N, C-alpha and C positions, 0 to 999 in steps of 0.2 A: 491377484491384484489387478489384472491387466483390466478385467471384466468392472473391476469397483472402481478404477481410474476413469474409465469408459463412462460408465452412471455417472461420475461426478462432472466429466466434461459435459455431458448431455445437459444435466441439471442447470450448468453454466450457460450452456446455449438457450437454454428457455429464458433464462433472467434476459440476458441478451438479445433477444428477439421481443422484449417487451420494456425498452427504454422508458427512461421519465423525461417528459418534452422538456426542452430548454425553456428556462422561465424566460417571458418575453415583460422585462421591467421596465421599457420604454414606455409603454401606452398606457402606464400606471398614471395616477395622478400622484402628486411629489406626498402628498400626507400616507397613500397607500402602499409609496415607494418606501417610505422609510418603516413604516409598521413591517413589512416582508424583509427588509435588513434586520431591523433588531429580532425577528422570530430567528433568523440566519444567525445572528451572532451568538443569540443564546441558546441555540439548537445543542440538543448533546450527541453524544457520538452514539452511532446504531451500530450496533453488534453485526458480523457477519450471516448470522442466521435472518435476522430481521431484515436484512438489504440484500442477502444473496439466496434465501433459503436452505444456506449449509451452514453449519456450526464447525466455532473450532474445533471440537472432538473428531468431527466427521473427516478432516483432512488428514491424509497419513502424514507421518514423521517424515521430515525428508531423509534422513537414515535407509527409512525402507524402500526408497523409491529410485529406479535407474536415473539418468541424465534425462533421459527422452521422455519417460514417464514425466519427470519433473517439469522440463519443456512443454510439452502439452498442458499439463495441469496448470501452469501460470499461465499460459496464453491464454486461455478458458477463462482462468479468472479475473484477469486485467481483461479481457473484451467486457466481461459481465460487469464490472465495477466502471470502465467507461461508458457503458450502457446507463448506468443508476449515477452519471455525475458525476463520479469519484477519478480523480486524473491523478496517476501514479507516474512518478519520475523516480529514479535509481541514481543517487550519487556516483560519482567518476563513469570509468570504462570498464569494459569486460569482468566484470563481478560475476561469479560462477551462478548460475541458474538456480543453485540449490542453496545459496545465499541469500538471492532475491525470493524464491519461496519461501524460506524460512521466514525474514520480513514481514513478509504479506500475510502467512500463517499467523503473526502474532497480531496483526491487527485483525485477524477475525473475533481474537480474543478481548482486544483492546478497545476496538470498538472503531468505526470508520468516521471522520468529519464528513460530512457531507454537504458544502456549499459550492453554487455557482461558482466557477473562477478557482477555487482551492485546490493547491497541487501539495498532495502529500509526497516530500522529496526525501523523508530518513534523515534529514539534517538537523541536529540538535545546537550545533556550531561547537560542538565540544568535539574536538578528532580524535582524540588521544582514547576515549568510549566508543568510539564509531566502528561498527562491523564492518563498513567500507572502506575503513581507512587506506587500504594498501590500495583500492582500486581509483581512488579519487587523490588528485594533488593540492588538493587545499591547503591541506595541511603542512605543506611543505613553505607556504607564502606564511606561515606563522611560528614555525618552532623548526630547529635546527633537527636532524636525524636523530643527534645523541638525547637531546631533551625529549623529544617525541617517543623516543623509546623509551628511555626513564619515567616519563608521566604514564605513560600506558601499562607498565608492569605497576605502576600504585594503583589503575585502574582497574576497579571489579567489573566483569561484565556479567 
């Protein structure tokens, strides 16, 4: 498995070494700028395979990885995503690396939103249904512990 992980990391490093240029919208005439913004807003999500040359199926399941392998792979994925204009921010603090990897791996299946300035933060606004809820304190501003736990039990993951 170590060799396979290393190969994936090398594949992500190739992607990272070929970043997309930052768009220079300031130099466009307004009508061209407007067209570019419309294209971005209407843009479809891009699969992990199309964006990073690695598919969902190629990524090992989190349970097959050690914490160290997960950390190395996640770091490589995040660097490659940044190079392609995808900004990732995980909610809360100290979430386990495997939970972060699991969330990113799912985006390989669902697709990535590639918009300059767009940040994928994994926050739907519904705390009881969030995988990161216990690493983020936002729910405490909205729910009592009892209400939160009751709602969380009623939420299917």
